[in-house]
C-alpha positions as CSV (number, residue, x, y, z in Angstrom):
1,M,-169.5,88.2,-32.0
2,D,-167.8,85.9,-29.1
3,Y,-169.2,86.2,-25.4
4,S,-166.1,88.1,-24.3
5,F,-166.6,90.9,-26.8
6,K,-170.3,91.1,-26.2
7,D,-169.4,91.7,-22.5
8,F,-166.9,94.5,-23.2
9,L,-169.5,96.3,-25.2
10,R,-172.1,96.1,-22.5
11,P,-171.1,98.9,-20.6
12,L,-170.9,101.3,-23.5
13,Y,-174.4,100.2,-24.6
14,Y,-175.8,100.7,-21.0
15,F,-174.3,104.3,-20.8
16,I,-175.6,105.2,-24.5
17,Q,-179.0,103.5,-24.0
18,D,-179.4,105.3,-20.3
19,A,-178.5,108.8,-21.2
20,F,-181.0,109.2,-23.8
21,D,-183.8,106.8,-22.2
22,Y,-186.2,109.6,-21.2
23,K,-189.2,107.3,-20.9
24,G,-187.3,104.7,-19.0
25,K,-186.3,107.1,-16.6
26,K,-189.7,108.0,-16.1
27,R,-190.5,104.5,-15.4
28,L,-187.8,103.9,-13.0
29,R,-188.8,106.6,-10.7
30,K,-192.4,104.9,-9.6
31,N,-189.6,102.3,-7.8
32,I,-189.6,104.6,-4.9
33,N,-193.0,103.0,-4.3
34,L,-191.4,99.4,-3.5
35,Y,-188.4,101.1,-1.4
36,N,-188.6,99.5,2.2
37,R,-192.2,98.7,1.4
38,H,-191.4,95.5,3.6
39,L,-189.4,96.7,6.1
40,K,-187.7,94.0,8.7
41,E,-190.4,91.4,7.1
42,R,-189.3,88.3,5.6
43,G,-189.8,87.1,2.2
44,F,-189.8,83.6,-0.1
45,L,-188.0,83.4,-3.4
46,F,-189.1,80.6,-5.5
47,C,-186.5,79.3,-7.8
48,T,-187.2,77.0,-10.4
49,G,-184.9,74.0,-9.6
50,E,-186.1,70.5,-9.1
51,S,-185.7,70.7,-5.4
52,I,-188.9,73.3,-5.5
53,R,-190.9,70.0,-5.5
54,H,-189.6,69.2,-2.0
55,I,-191.4,72.4,-0.7
56,D,-194.8,72.6,-0.1
57,I,-195.5,76.0,-1.5
58,E,-199.2,76.0,-0.5
59,L,-198.3,76.6,3.3
60,L,-196.8,79.8,2.4
61,T,-200.0,81.0,1.1
62,N,-199.7,84.2,4.0
63,E,-196.1,85.2,3.4
64,Y,-194.6,87.6,1.1
65,T,-193.7,85.3,-2.1
66,F,-191.8,86.0,-5.4
67,G,-191.4,83.8,-8.3
68,V,-188.6,84.3,-11.0
69,N,-187.8,83.0,-14.5
70,L,-190.3,80.2,-15.5
71,F,-191.9,79.6,-12.3
72,F,-194.9,80.2,-13.9
73,L,-194.9,76.7,-15.0
74,H,-195.6,75.3,-11.7
75,E,-198.5,73.5,-11.1
76,K,-199.5,75.4,-7.9
77,I,-198.9,79.0,-9.2
78,K,-202.4,80.0,-9.1
79,K,-203.1,78.6,-5.4
80,I,-200.3,80.4,-3.4
81,N,-201.4,84.0,-3.4
82,L,-198.0,84.8,-5.1
83,S,-196.6,88.3,-4.2
84,Y,-194.3,89.4,-7.0
85,Y,-193.0,87.9,-9.9
86,V,-189.5,88.9,-11.4
87,Y,-188.7,88.6,-14.7
88,L,-185.6,90.8,-16.1
89,D,-184.3,88.6,-18.8
90,N,-183.5,90.5,-21.9
91,K,-182.9,89.0,-25.2
92,L,-180.5,91.3,-26.3
93,F,-177.1,89.9,-26.7
94,D,-178.1,86.6,-25.4
95,G,-180.4,85.6,-28.3
96,M,-183.5,83.5,-27.8
97,V,-184.8,83.5,-24.0
98,Q,-185.0,80.2,-22.1
99,W,-188.2,78.1,-23.6
100,P,-189.1,74.4,-23.2
101,V,-190.6,73.8,-26.6
102,N,-192.1,70.6,-25.4
103,L,-194.4,72.7,-23.0
104,L,-195.0,76.2,-24.4
105,G,-194.6,75.0,-28.0
106,P,-192.8,77.4,-30.7
107,Q,-191.4,80.7,-29.7
108,G,-192.3,82.3,-32.9
109,S,-190.8,85.4,-34.2
110,S,-191.1,87.7,-31.3
111,P,-189.9,85.7,-28.0
112,M,-190.0,88.3,-25.4
113,R,-193.8,89.0,-26.8
114,K,-194.4,85.2,-26.6
115,M,-192.8,85.2,-23.3
116,Y,-194.9,87.9,-21.7
117,E,-198.0,86.5,-23.2
118,E,-197.4,83.2,-21.2
119,L,-196.5,85.0,-18.1
120,N,-199.7,87.3,-18.5
121,N,-201.9,84.2,-18.7
122,R,-200.0,82.2,-16.2
123,V,-199.2,84.6,-13.3
124,P,-202.5,85.3,-11.0
125,S,-203.6,88.9,-11.7
126,E,-203.2,90.0,-8.1
127,T,-199.5,89.3,-8.4
128,E,-197.4,92.4,-9.0
129,L,-194.9,92.2,-12.1
130,I,-191.3,93.6,-11.9
131,L,-190.1,93.4,-15.1
132,N,-187.5,94.7,-17.5
133,S,-187.5,98.3,-18.8
134,E,-185.9,97.6,-21.9
135,C,-188.1,95.2,-22.8
136,Y,-191.4,97.9,-22.2
137,N,-192.2,97.7,-26.0
138,Y,-192.8,93.8,-26.0
139,S,-195.3,94.3,-22.6
140,D,-196.9,97.5,-23.9
141,N,-201.0,97.0,-24.2
142,L,-200.3,93.5,-23.1
143,F,-201.0,93.5,-19.3
144,K,-203.9,95.1,-18.3
145,N,-205.4,96.6,-14.7
146,R,-201.8,94.9,-13.6
147,K,-199.4,96.6,-11.1
148,I,-196.0,96.8,-12.8
149,F,-192.7,98.0,-11.9
150,F,-189.9,98.2,-14.3
151,F,-186.2,97.7,-13.4
152,K,-183.1,98.0,-15.4
153,A,-180.6,95.2,-14.9
154,S,-176.7,94.8,-15.9
155,K,-175.5,91.4,-16.9
156,A,-172.4,91.5,-14.3
157,L,-172.6,91.1,-10.8
158,N,-170.9,94.4,-9.1
159,L,-171.2,95.1,-5.6
160,N,-169.7,97.3,-3.7
161,N,-170.1,97.1,0.4
162,K,-168.7,100.1,0.9
163,S,-171.0,102.2,-1.2
164,P,-173.5,103.9,0.8
165,Y,-176.8,101.8,0.7
166,K,-179.4,104.3,-0.6
167,S,-176.9,105.1,-3.5
168,H,-175.8,101.8,-4.2
169,L,-179.5,100.3,-4.6
170,D,-181.1,103.4,-5.6
171,F,-183.3,101.6,-8.2
172,T,-185.0,104.7,-9.1
173,K,-182.0,105.9,-10.9
174,K,-179.7,103.2,-12.0
175,R,-179.3,99.6,-12.5
176,I,-179.4,96.7,-10.9
177,P,-175.9,95.2,-10.7
178,G,-177.1,91.5,-10.5
179,G,-175.9,89.1,-13.2
180,G,-178.7,86.9,-13.2
181,S,-182.5,86.6,-12.0
182,V,-181.9,85.1,-9.0
183,Y,-179.5,87.6,-7.8
184,F,-181.9,90.3,-9.4
185,A,-184.4,89.3,-7.2
186,I,-182.7,89.2,-3.7
187,L,-181.2,92.7,-4.6
188,I,-184.9,93.7,-5.2
189,M,-185.8,92.4,-2.1
190,I,-183.0,93.8,-0.2
191,Y,-184.3,97.2,-1.5
192,M,-187.7,96.2,-0.6
193,G,-186.6,96.3,2.9
194,F,-186.8,92.4,3.8
195,K,-184.2,91.4,6.1
196,K,-184.7,87.8,6.0
197,I,-184.9,85.9,2.5
198,Y,-185.3,82.1,2.0
199,L,-184.2,80.7,-1.3
200,C,-186.5,77.9,-2.2
201,G,-185.7,75.7,-5.0
202,A,-182.1,77.0,-5.7
203,G,-180.1,73.6,-6.2
204,Y,-177.2,74.9,-7.9
205,T,-176.4,76.4,-4.6
206,Y,-176.3,73.2,-3.1
207,S,-173.5,70.5,-2.7
208,P,-173.6,68.7,-4.4
209,E,-175.3,70.6,-6.9
210,Y,-178.9,69.6,-7.5
211,I,-179.7,69.7,-11.0
212,F,-182.7,70.1,-13.4
213,H,-185.5,72.4,-13.4
214,F,-189.1,71.1,-11.9
215,Y,-190.2,71.2,-15.5
216,D,-187.8,69.3,-17.3
217,N,-186.1,66.6,-14.6
218,I,-186.0,63.0,-16.1
219,I,-189.1,61.2,-14.9
220,V,-190.7,57.5,-15.9
221,P,-194.3,56.4,-15.4
222,K,-195.4,54.4,-12.4
223,N,-196.4,51.5,-14.7
224,L,-192.5,50.2,-14.5
225,D,-191.8,49.0,-10.9
226,E,-188.9,50.9,-8.8
227,K,-186.0,48.7,-9.5
228,N,-186.8,49.4,-13.4
229,A,-187.6,53.3,-12.8
230,I,-184.2,53.5,-11.6
231,Y,-182.4,51.7,-14.5
232,S,-184.4,53.9,-17.0
233,I,-183.1,57.3,-15.4
234,K,-179.4,55.6,-15.0
235,K,-179.6,55.0,-18.7
236,E,-180.8,58.3,-19.8
237,L,-178.5,60.1,-17.9
238,N,-175.4,57.6,-19.4
239,K,-176.7,59.1,-22.6
240,R,-176.9,62.5,-21.7
241,N,-173.4,62.1,-20.1
242,K,-171.9,60.5,-23.4
243,I,-173.3,63.2,-25.8
244,S,-172.1,66.1,-23.5
245,G,-169.5,65.0,-21.5
246,G,-171.3,66.0,-18.5
247,T,-170.8,64.5,-14.7
248,L,-174.9,63.4,-14.1
249,E,-175.1,61.3,-11.2
250,Y,-178.4,59.3,-10.2
251,Y,-178.8,60.4,-5.9
252,G,-181.9,59.2,-5.4
253,L,-185.8,58.6,-6.6
254,E,-188.9,60.3,-5.4
255,E,-192.7,59.7,-6.0
256,D,-194.9,62.4,-7.7
257,K,-198.4,61.4,-8.6
258,E,-198.2,59.0,-11.9
259,Y,-194.2,59.6,-11.9
260,Y,-190.9,58.6,-10.4
261,R,-188.9,61.7,-10.5
262,G,-184.8,61.0,-10.5
263,I,-183.0,63.0,-7.9
264,I,-179.6,64.1,-10.3
265,V,-176.7,65.9,-9.1
266,T,-173.2,66.7,-10.0
267,R,-170.1,67.0,-8.0
268,K,-168.0,69.6,-9.8
269,N,-165.2,71.2,-7.5
270,N,-167.5,73.9,-5.8
271,N,-164.6,76.4,-5.1
272,N,-164.2,76.8,-9.4
273,L,-167.6,77.7,-10.0
274,S,-168.5,81.1,-10.6
275,H,-171.9,81.3,-9.3
276,Y,-170.6,80.3,-6.0
277,E,-168.4,83.2,-6.1
278,Y,-171.3,85.3,-7.2
279,H,-173.1,84.0,-4.3
280,K,-170.3,84.7,-1.7
281,K,-170.5,88.4,-2.5
282,L,-173.8,88.6,-2.5
283,K,-174.0,86.9,0.8
284,E,-171.5,89.4,2.2
285,Y,-173.2,92.6,0.9
286,A,-176.4,91.1,2.2
287,E,-175.0,90.8,5.5
288,S,-173.1,94.5,5.3
289,Q,-177.1,95.8,5.0
290,G,-178.3,93.6,7.9
291,V,-179.8,91.2,5.6
292,E,-179.9,87.5,6.0
293,I,-180.2,85.0,3.5
294,I,-181.0,81.4,4.0
295,N,-181.3,78.2,1.8
296,V,-184.1,75.8,2.3
297,I,-182.5,72.7,1.1
298,P,-183.8,68.9,1.1
299,D,-182.2,65.9,3.0
300,K,-178.8,64.8,1.6
301,F,-177.7,68.0,0.5
302,E,-175.6,70.8,2.0
303,S,-175.5,74.8,1.2
304,P,-171.8,75.6,1.0
305,V,-172.5,79.5,1.1
306,Y,-175.5,80.6,3.0
307,Q,-177.2,79.0,6.2
308,S,-179.6,76.3,5.6
309,V,-182.6,75.0,7.2
310,S,-185.1,72.3,6.2
311,F,-188.5,73.3,5.1
312,N,-190.0,71.7,8.3
313,E,-187.4,74.0,10.4
314,I,-189.3,77.2,9.2
315,Q,-191.6,78.1,11.6
316,L,-195.0,79.1,9.5
């Protein structure tokens, strides 16, 4: 089944699934407890891009913070009093969930169950979880004494600025029109009443794109001198580009304990990338609701869509 055909089938699947998912409807009603919970507050969304390492997240311990996807791999996750964790990925239609085998070992026969086991073990017990209602069976009887909210999410980003806010984002009854975990999380934060949302570690929204995750970047040990470290990273980039036909570029070097870490970018035409268009739509929708999205970016990068600040410019 090719991707376009799966996209064609999704709306039909959602309609049928939602019509007869009585237990799911009951779970969604609890989401009213999140509506405007943090009215007019600010929140920080931790993404998994390599650029999150440029941010001292421990300084945000007293802020409202959100983690997404595999952020639970971050070495400081249990030091920051993380408020919420959003994981709405669904293996339906998409096969195996994202999974770095070198860090987490084999997935086994039940990828979603394994993912939730890792999430449960690594995310602080005080952190409130926001999970996919359609994956409830994978999490049932796994999370004990945790606060959990279940949402439904659609694959496509479908926002209508003209629809009444309360009906468009009524997540007690309908799906999040998201298209991806970061979009889901931002819309949930809007639903929760946040009026200022800081994106942290969203390197794919920068210009040039700052790529790789914080857990899979190219690193070399410090027993090499800086010159040879740069040589090793560029050699690996050339190898990957030849295999994939990619456009990866070396953009700099930073030190991290025992390693040198490459700053790797790609310079694709931003106007032709769908995620930039999605973020433009999301920005427009957020602004229509009086919500400001701010991109926290490191030096030597720009933010084509959102207003940007350096981490040091944020008043903490």
